[in-house]
C-alpha angles and dihedrals in degrees: 000000000000119000115267114230129193116267122246095239093246123145125257116268120220123247115263123214094250097047103079087085091070109004135060134178129205130179143190140180113233135162093348095310135100111231121194125185116203110196119197101195099189091051091041088227135129129198123202119212121194112198090341098312124106106244103164143009133192145167121251132309092040137187107191116192116220134166106314094338145041137238116228120203127183133166139201128202089274101047137287124349097176134030106153141148109227115198125207090257090058098252116137136206127187115236117241119251114241124238113274095035125114090236090056090051089053092046091050090050089053091050096045100036108022094167093054089045093052092050091049090052093047093049090049091054092047092048092050091047091052090047090051093050091049096038102050096062090045090051091048089051092052093047093051090053089068104104098231091048093045091050092051105041105006129241130301127210117206112238088212116075117170125197113253096254092049091048091051091047091049091048091051091047090050090050091053091044090051090051091049091054092046091053089058093040090236116152134171120174095224100040091044095042092108093051090047092062088078095050 
């Protein structure tokens, strides 16, 4: 966990239309206060606002102490994978994405069109699973090309060889699937193994 530093007491700034590419904001009501976490993904920094005033900041991953609980924030290469309030009794609750964020757009899509949302999620999982099946042998081939590894265990040739255009299309599909899962804060170590290589 990154070290938590005191906030500078500044006020919270609103989301701008161009910022969802690198910034996201989540909020929650707890113990009579409104807590908002502003995550700057490119800077790998989060800022905690309590009732509109910046009270703490931290790098990622973050564990931000609040009244009788803590807020845990973690990111992957594609966006957030955790933004939860963790109470002293161990119960957790995901913070709510603020209007104007990509995560809020995805949550609204799920609420308004649940069938479309479910199919998007299923397709993302299938794409990542295919990417994993294709990617693991290719990774093993690359690792065994390293001279010390090749001398010790020999080389391995992947039985799966995709044409360049198919490989590019699969890579793009995996990128989109990773983003889809990040927008819903869904994470599974096996399904997301391929996306984790870049973390």
